[in-house]
C-alpha positions as CSV (number, residue, x, y, z in Angstrom):
1,M,66.0,-108.1,-32.9
2,Q,66.6,-105.2,-30.9
3,I,65.1,-101.8,-31.7
4,K,68.8,-100.4,-32.3
5,A,69.2,-102.9,-35.3
6,L,66.0,-101.0,-36.6
7,V,67.4,-97.6,-36.3
8,R,70.5,-98.9,-37.2
9,K,68.7,-99.8,-41.0
10,E,67.1,-96.4,-40.9
11,W,69.9,-94.2,-40.1
12,K,72.0,-96.1,-43.3
13,Q,69.0,-94.9,-45.3
14,G,68.7,-91.1,-44.4
15,K,72.2,-90.5,-43.3
16,V,73.3,-88.6,-46.0
17,V,70.5,-86.6,-46.3
18,L,70.5,-85.7,-42.5
19,M,74.4,-84.8,-43.0
20,L,73.0,-82.4,-45.3
21,I,70.4,-81.1,-43.0
22,T,73.3,-80.4,-40.5
23,L,75.0,-78.6,-42.6
24,L,72.4,-76.5,-43.6
25,F,71.6,-75.8,-39.7
26,I,75.4,-74.8,-39.3
27,F,74.9,-72.0,-41.9
28,Q,71.6,-71.4,-40.7
29,Y,72.8,-70.4,-37.4
30,P,76.4,-70.3,-36.2
31,M,77.6,-69.4,-39.8
32,R,75.3,-66.3,-39.9
33,A,75.9,-65.3,-36.6
34,V,79.6,-65.2,-37.0
35,L,79.2,-63.2,-40.6
36,G,76.4,-61.1,-38.4
37,L,78.6,-59.8,-36.4
38,Q,81.3,-59.2,-38.7
39,D,79.3,-56.9,-40.4
40,L,77.6,-55.2,-37.7
41,R,81.0,-54.3,-36.6
42,E,82.3,-53.1,-39.9
43,T,79.4,-50.9,-40.4
44,R,78.4,-49.1,-37.1
45,N,79.6,-46.1,-38.1
46,E,77.6,-46.2,-41.5
47,N,73.7,-44.5,-42.0
48,W,72.1,-47.6,-42.0
49,F,73.4,-49.3,-39.1
50,M,70.2,-50.6,-37.4
51,P,71.3,-53.6,-35.0
52,E,67.8,-53.7,-33.4
53,H,66.6,-55.3,-36.7
54,Q,70.0,-56.6,-37.5
55,V,70.6,-58.7,-34.7
56,P,67.3,-60.6,-34.4
57,N,67.4,-61.4,-38.3
58,I,70.1,-63.8,-37.6
59,F,67.8,-65.8,-36.4
60,G,65.1,-65.0,-39.1
61,P,64.3,-67.2,-42.3
62,G,67.4,-66.8,-44.8
63,V,68.3,-69.4,-48.0
64,P,69.3,-72.1,-45.9
65,T,65.8,-72.5,-44.3
66,M,64.0,-73.1,-47.7
67,L,66.9,-75.9,-48.5
68,I,66.4,-77.2,-44.9
69,I,62.2,-77.5,-45.8
70,V,63.2,-79.7,-49.0
71,F,66.0,-81.8,-47.6
72,I,63.6,-82.5,-44.7
73,V,60.5,-83.3,-47.4
74,L,63.7,-85.7,-48.8
75,L,64.7,-87.1,-45.7
76,A,60.9,-88.5,-45.4
77,V,61.1,-89.4,-49.0
78,Q,64.2,-91.5,-48.2
79,F,62.2,-93.4,-45.2
80,I,59.3,-94.1,-47.4
81,G,58.8,-93.1,-50.6
82,L,62.3,-94.9,-51.7
83,E,61.5,-97.7,-49.8
84,R,58.6,-98.4,-52.2
85,N,60.3,-97.4,-55.1
86,T,63.1,-100.5,-54.8
87,R,60.6,-102.8,-53.0
88,R,62.6,-102.6,-49.5
89,H,59.4,-102.0,-48.1
90,D,58.6,-105.8,-48.1
91,F,62.0,-106.5,-46.3
92,S,61.1,-103.7,-43.7
93,F,57.8,-105.3,-43.1
94,A,59.1,-108.9,-43.1
95,L,61.1,-107.7,-40.1
96,P,59.9,-109.1,-36.4
97,F,58.8,-105.8,-35.4
98,K,55.0,-104.1,-35.7
99,R,54.1,-101.7,-38.9
100,R,53.8,-99.0,-36.0
101,T,57.0,-99.8,-34.2
102,I,58.7,-99.3,-37.9
103,F,56.9,-96.1,-38.6
104,L,57.6,-95.0,-34.9
105,V,61.3,-95.5,-35.4
106,K,61.2,-93.1,-38.7
107,W,59.7,-90.7,-37.5
108,G,61.2,-90.5,-34.0
109,L,65.1,-91.3,-35.8
110,G,64.3,-88.0,-38.3
111,T,62.7,-86.0,-35.5
112,S,65.5,-86.2,-32.8
113,L,68.0,-85.7,-35.0
114,I,66.8,-82.4,-36.7
115,T,66.1,-81.4,-33.3
116,A,69.1,-82.0,-31.9
117,V,71.2,-80.2,-35.0
118,M,68.8,-77.6,-34.5
119,F,69.0,-77.0,-30.8
120,F,72.8,-77.4,-31.0
121,S,73.3,-74.8,-34.3
122,F,70.8,-72.7,-32.8
123,L,72.6,-72.3,-29.0
124,L,75.7,-71.9,-30.2
125,A,74.8,-68.9,-32.5
126,Y,72.5,-67.3,-29.7
127,F,75.9,-67.9,-27.5
128,L,77.9,-66.1,-29.7
129,I,75.1,-63.3,-30.0
130,I,74.4,-62.8,-25.9
131,T,78.5,-62.6,-25.3
132,S,79.1,-59.9,-28.1
133,E,78.7,-56.1,-27.5
134,F,75.2,-56.5,-29.3
135,A,73.6,-58.5,-26.7
136,V,71.2,-55.9,-25.5
137,Y,69.1,-56.0,-29.0
138,L,68.2,-59.8,-28.0
139,E,66.6,-58.7,-24.7
140,P,63.2,-58.3,-26.6
141,Y,63.5,-61.9,-27.3
142,N,63.7,-64.9,-25.1
143,F,64.9,-68.1,-26.5
144,L,62.2,-69.8,-26.6
145,S,60.3,-67.4,-28.8
146,L,63.2,-67.4,-31.1
147,I,63.2,-71.1,-31.3
148,L,60.3,-72.8,-30.7
149,A,58.4,-71.6,-33.9
150,P,60.8,-72.6,-36.6
151,W,61.5,-75.8,-34.3
152,L,57.8,-76.5,-34.7
153,G,57.5,-75.8,-38.3
154,Y,60.2,-78.2,-39.8
155,V,59.1,-81.2,-37.2
156,A,55.6,-80.5,-38.3
157,M,56.6,-80.2,-42.4
158,Y,58.6,-83.9,-41.5
159,T,55.6,-85.4,-39.7
160,F,53.3,-84.0,-42.7
161,A,55.8,-85.8,-45.3
162,L,55.3,-88.8,-43.6
163,F,51.9,-88.7,-43.7
164,I,51.7,-88.6,-47.2
165,G,54.4,-91.4,-47.4
166,T,51.9,-93.4,-46.0
167,I,49.0,-92.9,-48.8
168,T,51.7,-92.6,-51.7
169,G,52.8,-95.7,-53.5
170,E,56.7,-94.3,-54.4
171,M,58.7,-91.3,-54.2
172,V,58.1,-89.0,-56.9
173,S,54.2,-88.9,-55.6
174,Q,55.2,-88.4,-52.0
175,I,57.3,-85.4,-53.0
176,A,55.0,-83.7,-55.3
177,L,51.8,-84.1,-52.9
178,T,53.7,-83.2,-50.2
179,F,54.2,-79.6,-51.3
180,I,51.0,-79.5,-53.0
181,F,49.3,-79.9,-49.9
182,T,51.3,-78.2,-48.2
183,V,50.6,-74.7,-50.0
184,F,47.0,-75.9,-50.5
185,P,45.4,-73.8,-47.8
186,L,46.1,-70.9,-49.5
187,G,46.6,-71.9,-53.2
188,S,43.1,-73.2,-53.0
189,M,41.8,-69.7,-51.7
190,V,43.7,-67.7,-54.4
191,L,42.0,-69.9,-57.0
192,I,38.5,-69.5,-55.7
193,S,39.2,-65.7,-54.9
194,Q,40.2,-65.3,-58.6
195,F,37.3,-67.0,-59.7
196,I,34.9,-65.3,-57.9
197,D,36.8,-61.8,-58.9
198,L,36.4,-62.5,-62.6
199,H,32.9,-63.8,-62.5
200,F,31.2,-61.3,-60.0
201,S,33.5,-58.4,-59.5
202,M,34.6,-59.0,-56.0
203,Y,37.6,-60.3,-54.6
204,P,37.2,-61.9,-50.9
205,R,40.2,-62.1,-49.0
206,Y,41.3,-65.0,-47.7
207,P,41.1,-65.7,-43.9
208,E,44.7,-64.9,-42.4
209,F,44.5,-67.7,-39.9
210,L,44.9,-70.2,-43.4
211,Q,48.6,-69.5,-43.0
212,Q,48.8,-71.3,-39.9
213,F,48.5,-74.6,-41.5
214,V,51.4,-73.9,-43.8
215,W,54.0,-75.6,-42.0
216,P,56.8,-73.5,-43.1
217,M,55.3,-70.6,-42.8
218,Y,56.5,-70.9,-38.9
219,A,60.2,-71.5,-40.3
220,L,59.7,-68.4,-42.5
221,S,58.3,-66.0,-40.1
222,P,60.2,-63.3,-38.6
223,P,61.8,-63.7,-35.4
224,G,59.8,-64.1,-32.7
225,G,57.4,-66.5,-34.8
226,G,55.4,-63.8,-35.9
227,S,52.2,-62.2,-34.4
228,N,49.8,-63.9,-36.3
229,L,50.8,-67.8,-35.6
230,S,49.7,-69.9,-32.8
231,L,52.4,-72.5,-31.7
232,W,49.4,-74.8,-31.2
233,I,48.3,-75.2,-33.8
234,P,51.5,-77.2,-35.5
235,A,52.3,-78.9,-31.8
236,I,48.5,-80.4,-32.4
237,A,49.1,-81.4,-35.9
238,I,52.4,-83.1,-35.2
239,V,50.2,-85.1,-32.8
240,F,47.4,-86.0,-35.1
241,F,49.3,-86.8,-38.3
242,V,51.8,-89.0,-36.0
243,I,48.6,-91.0,-34.9
244,L,46.9,-90.9,-37.9
245,S,50.2,-92.1,-39.9
246,Q,50.9,-94.9,-37.9
247,W,47.4,-96.1,-38.2
248,L,47.6,-96.0,-42.0
249,Y,51.1,-97.2,-42.1
250,E,49.7,-100.4,-40.3
251,K,46.6,-100.9,-43.4
252,N,49.4,-100.2,-46.3
253,H,48.9,-102.7,-49.1
254,N,52.2,-103.7,-50.4
255,E,50.9,-104.9,-53.5
256,H,50.3,-101.5,-54.2
257,N,54.1,-100.4,-53.9
258,G,54.9,-98.1,-57.0
259,E,51.9,-97.0,-57.5
260,F,50.7,-93.3,-57.3
261,L,48.1,-94.0,-54.4
262,I,48.3,-97.2,-52.2
263,F,44.6,-96.7,-51.2
264,K,42.5,-97.1,-54.3
265,E,39.6,-95.9,-52.2
266,L,41.0,-92.3,-52.6
267,Q,41.4,-92.5,-56.8
268,P,38.0,-90.9,-57.0
269,I,38.6,-88.0,-54.4
270,F,42.2,-87.0,-55.9
271,R,40.9,-87.6,-59.3
272,V,38.0,-85.0,-59.0
273,G,40.4,-82.8,-57.2
274,I,43.2,-82.6,-59.6
275,I,40.9,-82.0,-62.2
276,I,39.1,-78.9,-60.5
277,C,42.4,-77.2,-59.3
278,F,43.9,-77.9,-63.1
279,A,40.7,-76.1,-64.5
280,M,40.7,-73.1,-62.2
281,L,44.7,-73.1,-63.0
282,G,44.2,-72.7,-66.4
283,G,41.3,-70.1,-66.4
284,M,43.5,-68.0,-64.2
285,L,46.1,-68.4,-66.6
286,F,44.6,-67.8,-69.7
287,S,42.1,-65.1,-68.5
288,S,45.4,-63.1,-67.0
289,L,46.7,-63.1,-70.7
290,V,44.0,-61.1,-71.7
291,P,44.4,-57.4,-71.9
292,Y,42.4,-55.2,-69.6
293,S,41.3,-52.9,-72.5
294,L,39.2,-55.7,-73.7
295,G,36.9,-56.2,-70.9
296,N,35.6,-58.8,-68.5
297,G,33.6,-60.7,-71.5
298,A,36.9,-61.5,-73.3
299,Q,38.7,-62.8,-69.8
300,I,35.8,-65.0,-68.8
301,L,35.7,-66.6,-72.4
302,C,39.5,-67.0,-72.0
303,Y,38.9,-68.4,-68.5
304,W,36.5,-71.0,-69.7
305,I,38.9,-71.6,-72.4
306,G,42.1,-72.3,-70.5
307,A,39.9,-74.2,-68.1
308,G,38.4,-76.7,-70.8
309,I,42.0,-77.4,-72.1
310,F,43.5,-77.8,-68.5
311,I,40.5,-80.3,-67.8
312,F,41.3,-82.2,-70.8
313,L,45.0,-82.4,-70.3
314,S,44.3,-83.0,-66.5
315,Y,42.1,-86.1,-67.1
316,L,45.2,-87.7,-69.4
317,L,47.6,-86.6,-66.4
318,T,45.1,-88.3,-63.8
319,K,44.7,-91.2,-66.2
320,R,48.4,-92.1,-66.6
321,L,48.9,-91.3,-63.0
322,F,46.7,-93.8,-61.8
323,T,48.0,-96.6,-63.8
324,M,51.3,-96.2,-63.3
325,N,53.7,-98.5,-61.7
326,I,57.4,-97.5,-61.2
327,T,60.0,-99.4,-59.0
328,V,63.2,-100.6,-59.3
329,K,65.2,-103.8,-58.0
330,G,66.2,-103.0,-54.6
331,K,70.0,-103.2,-53.5
């Protein structure tokens, strides 16, 4: 069987999401460029006319950016999580291809189409700007500085979502864990900082470099990629996650399709992690309800009451998660 048959199979699974991503990129760049130029021409005599900021912001983040990130995750879910739910995964593994090849086709197809659509949309918007009377305001920015950071952010997010799919057994857990672990570097520091602040009256600032491990930050950063973001980190992360994911994909156990996790060895780690994070979250929420006038002692008491309640709830949650099996009959 030729490799193009495998590509057609994956295209059939993800074409609807890919078309939606294409539309979102068109809104993100060419449509924003057309509407932005029109607005600039209409407001050039107004007091708030600041083209030096408005022109580069056309290439900055917007509402479509967040939607693109969401649909990129859904694309990864179409390729792995949904396959597990519908048992089409068994059919894929029965094909005369190595599992590594199957995974690389999933990653390559998604990455190449995201790249092609993004670069085409971006180039069209860039051409509209540099051929207009406002081209001078793009001179401080070169083409690569505007496109590399968001592109790396999108590809890193897609690759990371596929990686999560290699350790989860169904689509809901893939979606949930992708977004949880995407914000985990910053979210965990917020929980730890709140705990230390309440109990020891000092609020440690989390290291700014942690935001470089939150992949959407590269797409949501100001035009030019932001001064604090290193493009080497997502580039290295993409290579790392591709290598690790294809290895894990080869080790996947089909008998655990439909379950929360594919690898049962990870259950104790996830169980402890979920309970600790939920406890700290519950404590933070409950302590925030206490008026400041009641003092630190009341806040600490409510913190541990909230932590206790959330420990109990998270115990029930993990017990349910690790025993579930969600599969439906494939077409």
